C-alpha positions in Angstrom: -12.0 -9.5 12.1 -12.5 -5.7 11.9 -8.9 -5.2 10.8 -9.1 -7.4 7.8 -12.5 -6.1 6.8 -11.3 -2.5 7.0 -8.2 -3.3 4.9 -10.4 -5.2 2.3 -12.7 -2.2 2.2 -9.8 0.2 1.6 -8.3 -2.0 -1.2 -11.8 -2.4 -2.8 -12.2 1.4 -2.8 -8.8 1.8 -4.5 -9.8 -0.7 -7.2 -13.2 1.0 -7.8 -11.5 4.4 -8.0 -9.1 3.0 -10.7 -5.9 3.3 -8.6 -5.4 -0.4 -9.3 -6.3 -1.2 -12.8 -7.8 -4.5 -14.2 -5.1 -7.1 -14.6 -2.6 -5.1 -12.4 -0.7 -6.9 -9.6 -1.8 -5.8 -6.2 0.8 -5.1 -3.4 2.3 -8.2 -1.8 1.1 -9.6 1.5 4.3 -8.6 3.2 4.2 -5.0 1.8 0.7 -4.4 3.0 1.5 -6.0 6.3 4.4 -3.5 6.8 2.4 -0.5 5.4 -0.6 -1.0 7.6 1.1 -2.5 10.7 -1.0 -5.7 10.6 -0.2 -9.3 10.6 0.4 -11.4 7.4 -2.7 -13.4 8.2 -4.8 -10.2 8.4 -3.7 -9.2 4.9 -4.3 -12.8 3.6 -7.9 -12.6 5.1 -8.4 -9.2 3.4 -7.3 -10.6 0.0 -9.7 -13.6 0.5 -12.5 -11.1 1.1 -11.6 -9.3 -2.2 -11.6 -12.7 -3.9 -15.1 -13.4 -2.5 -16.3 -10.1 -3.9 -14.9 -10.9 -7.3 -12.4 -8.1 -7.2 -9.1 -10.0 -7.1 -7.7 -13.4 -8.1 -4.6 -15.2 -6.7 -2.0 -16.5 -9.1 0.4 -19.2 -7.9 3.8 -17.7 -6.9 2.8 -14.3 -8.3 0.4 -12.8 -5.8 -3.0 -11.2 -6.2 -4.2 -9.5 -9.4 -7.2 -7.2 -10.0 -10.0 -8.9 -11.9 -11.6 -7.5 -15.0 -14.4 -5.4 -13.5 -17.6 -7.3 -14.0 -20.4 -5.8 -15.9 -23.3 -4.9 -13.6 -26.5 -6.7 -14.5 -29.4 -4.8 -15.9 -31.9 -3.2 -13.4 -35.3 -4.6 -13.0 -37.9 -3.2 -15.3 -40.0 -0.2 -14.2 -43.2 -1.7 -12.9 -46.3 -1.4 -15.0 -48.9 -1.3 -12.2 -52.6 -1.3 -13.0 -54.0 2.2 -12.7 -57.0 1.1 -10.7 -57.6 0.2 -7.0 -57.6 -3.6 -6.2 -58.4 -5.7 -3.2 -55.2 -7.3 -1.7 -54.6 -11.1 -2.1 -51.6 -13.3 -1.4 -52.2 -13.9 2.3 -51.6 -17.7 2.1 -48.2 -17.0 0.5 -47.2 -14.5 3.2 -48.3 -16.9 5.9 -46.1 -19.6 4.5 -43.2 -17.2 4.5 -43.6 -16.0 8.1 -44.6 -19.3 9.6 -41.1 -20.9 9.2 -39.4 -20.5 12.6 -35.9 -19.0 12.4 -34.5 -21.9 14.4 -35.5 -24.4 11.8 -33.0 -26.1 9.5 -34.3 -24.2 6.5 -31.9 -21.5 5.3 -34.2 -18.5 4.9 -33.0 -16.2 2.2 -36.5 -14.6 2.4 -37.1 -12.9 5.7 -36.3 -9.3 6.5 -34.0 -10.2 9.4 -30.7 -8.2 10.0 -27.5 -9.8 11.2 -28.0 -10.1 15.0 -24.8 -12.1 15.6 -22.5 -9.1 15.9 -20.4 -8.0 18.8 -21.8 -4.5 18.8 -25.1 -5.8 20.1 -23.5 -7.5 23.2 -23.9 -4.3 25.4 -27.7 -4.3 24.5 -28.0 -7.9 25.7 -26.2 -7.0 28.9 -28.6 -4.1 29.4 -31.5 -6.4 29.0 -30.1 -8.9 31.4 -29.2 -6.3 34.0 -32.6 -4.6 33.8 -34.4 -7.9 34.2 -32.5 -8.6 37.4 -33.3 -5.3 39.1 -35.7 -5.5 42.0 -38.1 -3.0 40.5 -41.6 -3.3 39.2 -41.1 -0.6 36.6 -40.0 -3.0 33.9 -43.0 -5.2 34.6 -45.6 -2.5 34.6 -47.8 -1.3 31.8 -46.1 2.1 31.2 -47.7 4.9 29.2 -49.6 4.3 26.0 -47.3 6.8 24.3 -44.2 4.8 25.4 -41.3 5.3 27.7 -40.3 9.0 27.8 -36.5 8.2 27.9 -36.8 6.3 24.6 -39.0 8.9 23.0 -36.4 11.5 23.8 -33.6 9.5 22.3 -35.7 8.7 19.1 -36.4 12.5 18.7 -32.6 13.1 18.8 -32.0 10.3 16.3 -34.4 11.8 13.8 -32.2 14.9 13.5 -30.1 12.8 11.1 -33.0 12.6 8.7 -33.6 16.4 8.9 -36.5 16.3 11.3 -37.1 18.7 14.3 -39.2 16.5 16.6 -39.8 16.5 20.4 -40.5 13.5 22.6 -44.1 14.6 22.7 -44.4 14.1 18.9 -43.5 10.4 19.1 -45.5 7.3 20.0 -43.7 4.0 20.7 -45.3 1.0 19.0 -44.8 -2.7 19.0 -42.6 -2.7 15.9 -43.0 -0.7 12.7 -45.8 -3.0 11.6 -48.0 -1.6 14.4 -46.9 1.9 13.5 -48.0 1.4 9.9 -51.2 -0.3 10.9 -52.1 2.4 13.4 -51.4 5.1 10.7 -53.7 3.4 8.2 -56.5 3.0 10.6 -56.1 6.5 11.9 -56.7 8.0 8.4 -58.7 5.5 6.4 -61.9 3.5 6.7 -62.9 0.2 5.1 -63.3 0.6 1.3 -60.9 3.6 1.2 -58.1 3.7 -1.4 -54.4 3.9 -0.5 -51.7 4.6 -3.2 -48.6 2.5 -2.8 -45.3 1.9 -4.5 -45.0 -1.3 -6.5 -43.5 -3.7 -5.5 -44.3 -2.8 -1.9 -43.8 -4.2 1.6 -46.0 -7.3 2.0 -46.9 -6.3 5.6 -48.6 -3.1 4.4 -50.4 -5.1 1.7 -51.8 -7.5 4.3 -52.8 -4.7 6.6 -54.8 -3.1 3.8 -56.4 -6.5 3.2 -57.3 -7.0 6.9 -58.8 -3.5 7.2 -60.9 -3.9 4.1 -59.0 -1.1 2.1 -57.9 -1.1 -1.5 -54.4 -0.6 -2.9 -53.6 1.5 -6.0 -50.2 0.3 -7.2 -48.0 3.0 -8.8 -45.3 2.4 -11.4 -42.0 2.5 -9.6 -38.5 3.1 -10.9 -35.8 0.8 -9.3 -33.5 3.8 -8.8 -35.8 6.8 -8.1 -39.1 5.4 -6.8 -42.7 6.0 -7.7 -43.7 7.9 -10.9 -45.0 11.3 -9.7 -46.8 11.7 -13.1 -48.7 8.5 -12.5 -49.4 9.6 -8.9 -50.8 12.9 -10.1 -53.1 11.2 -12.6 -54.3 8.8 -9.9 -55.0 11.6 -7.5 -57.1 13.3 -10.2 -59.0 10.2 -11.0 -59.5 8.4 -7.6 -60.5 9.5 -4.1 -57.2 8.5 -2.6 -57.1 8.9 1.2 -53.4 8.2 1.8 -50.1 7.6 0.0 -47.9 4.9 1.6 -44.3 4.3 0.6 -40.8 3.6 1.7 -38.8 6.3 0.0 -35.4 5.8 1.6 -33.6 2.4 1.1 -36.9 1.0 -0.1 -38.0 -2.6 0.6 -37.8 -4.5 -1.7 -36.1 -2.5 -4.5 -33.6 -0.6 -2.3 -33.9 2.8 -4.1 -33.6 6.2 -2.5 -36.0 8.7 -3.8 -34.2 11.9 -4.9 -34.8 14.8 -2.5 -36.5 16.9 -5.3 -38.9 14.0 -5.8 -39.7 13.9 -2.1 -40.5 17.6 -2.1 -42.7 17.2 -5.2 -44.5 14.3 -3.7 -45.3 16.4 -0.6 -46.5 19.2 -2.8 -48.9 16.8 -4.5 -50.2 15.6 -1.2 -50.8 19.2 -0.1 -52.6 20.0 -3.3 -54.9 17.1 -3.1 -55.1 17.1 0.7 -54.0 13.5 1.4 -51.8 12.1 4.1 -48.4 10.5 3.5 -47.5 7.4 5.5 -43.7 7.2 5.3 -42.0 3.9 6.2 -38.4 4.8 7.2 -37.4 1.6 8.8 -34.3 1.1 6.6 -33.3 4.8 6.3 -30.6 4.6 9.0 -28.9 1.8 7.0 -28.2 3.9 3.9 -24.7 3.2 2.7 -23.7 6.8 2.4 -23.6 9.3 5.2 -25.4 11.7 5.9 -28.3 9.5 5.4 -31.2 10.6 3.1 -33.7 13.2 4.4 -37.1 11.9 5.2 -40.3 13.4 3.6 -41.3 14.2 7.1 -38.4 16.7 7.4 -40.1 18.9 4.8 -43.6 18.6 6.3 -44.9 21.9 7.7 -48.6 21.0 8.2 -48.4 17.6 9.9 -49.7 15.5 7.1 -46.8 13.1 7.1 -46.9 10.1 9.5 -43.3 8.9 9.9 -43.0 5.2 10.9 -39.9 3.3 11.9 -38.5 0.8 14.4 -35.3 -0.9 15.7 -36.2 -4.2 14.1 -33.8 -3.7 11.1 -31.0 -1.7 12.8 -30.9 -3.7 16.1 -33.1 -6.9 16.3 -36.6 -7.8 15.3 -37.3 -9.7 18.5 -37.2 -6.5 20.5 -40.5 -5.5 18.9 -40.0 -1.8 19.4 -41.0 0.7 16.8 -42.3 4.3 16.7 -44.4 6.8 14.8 -44.4 10.6 14.6 -48.0 11.1 13.4 -48.1 14.9 13.1 -51.7 16.2 13.1 -53.0 12.6 13.5 -51.5 12.1 17.0 -54.8 11.6 18.9 -56.2 9.2 16.3 -53.0 7.2 16.3 -52.9 7.0 20.1 -56.5 5.6 20.0 -55.5 3.0 17.4 -52.4 2.1 19.4 -54.6 1.6 22.5 -57.1 -0.5 20.6 -54.2 -2.6 19.2 -51.6 -3.6 21.8 -52.4 -1.0 24.4 -48.9 -0.4 25.8 -45.6 -1.8 24.4 -43.2 -3.8 26.6 -41.2 -1.7 29.0 -38.0 -3.8 29.3 -36.8 -3.5 25.7 -37.7 0.2 25.6 -35.5 0.9 28.6 -32.7 -1.2 27.3 -32.7 0.5 23.9 -32.8 4.0 25.5 -29.8 3.1 27.5 -28.0 1.7 24.5 -28.5 4.9 22.6 -27.7 7.2 25.6 -24.4 5.4 26.2 -23.3 6.2 22.6 -23.4 2.6 21.4 -26.1 2.9 18.7 -24.2 5.0 16.1 -21.0 2.9 16.1 -23.2 -0.2 15.7 -24.9 1.5 12.7 -21.6 2.4 11.1 -20.5 -1.2 11.3 -23.7 -2.6 9.9 -23.7 -0.1 7.0 -20.2 -1.3 6.0 -21.2 -4.9 6.4 -24.4 -4.6 4.3 -22.6 -2.6 1.6 -20.1 -5.4 1.3 -22.9 -7.9 1.4 -24.7 -6.2 -1.5 -21.6 -6.5 -3.7 -21.1 -10.1 -2.8 -24.8 -11.0 -3.5 -24.9 -9.2 -6.8 -21.7 -10.9 -7.8 -23.1 -14.3 -6.9 -26.4 -13.7 -8.7 -24.4 -12.5 -11.8 -22.3 -15.7 -11.6 -24.8 -18.4 -10.8 -28.2 -17.1 -12.3 -29.0 -17.5 -16.0 -28.0 -14.7 -18.4 -30.6 -11.9 -18.6 -31.4 -11.9 -14.9 -32.1 -8.4 -13.7 -30.9 -7.2 -10.3 -31.7 -4.1 -8.2 -28.9 -1.7 -6.9 -30.0 -1.1 -3.3 -28.6 2.1 -1.8 -29.1 0.8 1.8 -30.4 -2.0 3.9 -29.9 -5.7 3.1 -32.5 -6.7 0.5 -32.0 -7.6 -3.2 -34.7 -7.8 -5.8 -34.0 -10.3 -8.6 -36.1 -10.4 -11.8 -36.2 -13.5 -14.1 -37.9 -13.6 -17.5 -41.6 -13.2 -17.8 -43.5 -16.4 -17.2 -41.0 -17.7 -14.6 -42.8 -18.9 -11.4 -41.1 -18.1 -8.1 -43.7 -20.1 -6.2 -42.7 -23.2 -8.1 -39.1 -22.2 -7.4 -39.8 -22.3 -3.7 -41.4 -25.7 -3.9 -38.4 -27.0 -5.7 -36.0 -25.4 -3.2 -37.8 -27.0 -0.3 -35.9 -30.3 -0.9 -32.6 -28.3 -0.4 -34.0 -26.7 2.7 -33.9 -23.2 1.1 -36.5 -20.6 1.0 -36.8 -17.3 -1.0 -39.4 -14.6 -0.9 -41.7 -14.9 -4.0 -42.2 -11.6 -5.7 -46.0 -11.9 -5.8 -46.4 -11.2 -2.1 -45.1 -7.6 -2.8 -48.1 -6.8 -5.0 -51.7 -6.3 -4.1 -52.7 -8.0 -7.4 -50.1 -10.8 -7.2 -47.8 -9.3 -9.8 -44.0 -10.0 -9.9 -44.4 -13.8 -9.9 -41.2 -13.9 -12.0 -39.2 -12.1 -9.2 -37.7 -13.0 -5.8 -36.3 -11.0 -2.9 -33.1 -12.2 -1.3 -31.6 -11.2 2.1 -27.8 -10.5 2.1 -27.5 -9.5 5.8 -25.4 -12.5 6.5 -23.7 -13.0 3.2 -20.3 -13.4 5.0 -21.5 -16.8 6.3 -19.8 -19.7 4.5 -23.1 -21.4 3.6 -24.4 -18.4 1.7 -22.6 -18.7 -1.6 -23.5 -22.3 -1.9 -27.1 -21.4 -1.2 -27.2 -18.8 -3.9 -25.5 -21.2 -6.3 -28.2 -23.7 -5.6 -31.0 -21.1 -6.1 -29.4 -20.0 -9.4 -29.0 -23.5 -10.7 -32.6 -24.3 -9.8 -33.8 -21.2 -11.7 -31.8 -22.3 -14.7 -33.3 -25.8 -14.5 -36.8 -24.6 -14.3 -36.4 -22.2 -17.2 -35.0 -25.1 -19.3 -38.0 -27.3 -18.3 -40.3 -24.6 -19.6 -38.4 -24.0 -22.8 
């Protein structure tokens, strides 16, 4: 499987670089087999992969030819968020999304779940199994509220890739990134306080703000570069903002990577107005290009950035292991952590630490980055092919989420109700806004786009969108 994917990736790169031009005949199966020392079936699988990506087309008795390069769909429009704090709504819609069990017969194109059916995770499963069989009470004990020291040491080393210089003592292990973000919010803010957020924004943060009685101030957000710094500066001058919360690297749901200059400028604004930054970096390690983007935390010199992440997107969400580097807010975060879950489960912490220490984490990341980059191209191609003209699509720079924008007036909640008969579910855009904006948008997951059922599912979604638009015309 790896051989044909690697060959397909190499051929795709040559096509994108213009070494094979549109309409040109590609090397024969036999030629590539001899050139790369692989079997004929491996080359055929690679060509089928290119065909799935819309890059090549077979012609009877003539071989494969490069397709005319498709025109990229337009990007989603820059959000026009209301410049006033609002109370968060949409809980019922979020509950409907997260209540569907993964084992059900509904194909969930909505949830933020990575591909967990990959061979590079097998050693982690073996570690979990071996540790659970040991005649030791360590795995069944409470552990420290800060988390297992061996994992904290490994996390500190991993953050070097994002430009940070952290020690194990700077890090607190949490029960997923969700708890890290929640603890950060409660450590800084009180009920009634205002938090500035990117828009659209992760629905988990939206609902945390709702639960804690805080208000969100949504900021206009560019699908390629992130929040408007001009709008943020105006908001800081006008409102008593206590914290800025955003996902600047491989954003969820837009997929953008904020330019490094913007990250520095954002930090300068936070210093000038003396507010904290809660940085969600959960997708940062899944950037398609290496080295991965630097975090805002890497520029932080006075401890005002609380860096949050987890292994839910890079390994598996069921492990429920995240972490936070809270800077100057360490003691407050520890208190909030203790008030929340107390201590996180020991067994998955020990297994993850072993997985990283044995040198298995980085090879796993490399494979997933390649897979998700291919999945992005497949999903954008399918949306371009099966959705109605004028559909706008994000260009994620990492992760496995795609943001799709239909014309104003389209109702993604109605779309989900119509898709229920086909046992499909998408994430309605309104849950990514405190005020319920983006009802004409959906978020799609392309982590498992290689599965045979995925293209048919996207075709069904696209056809349903077209039908609903025609009904409203």
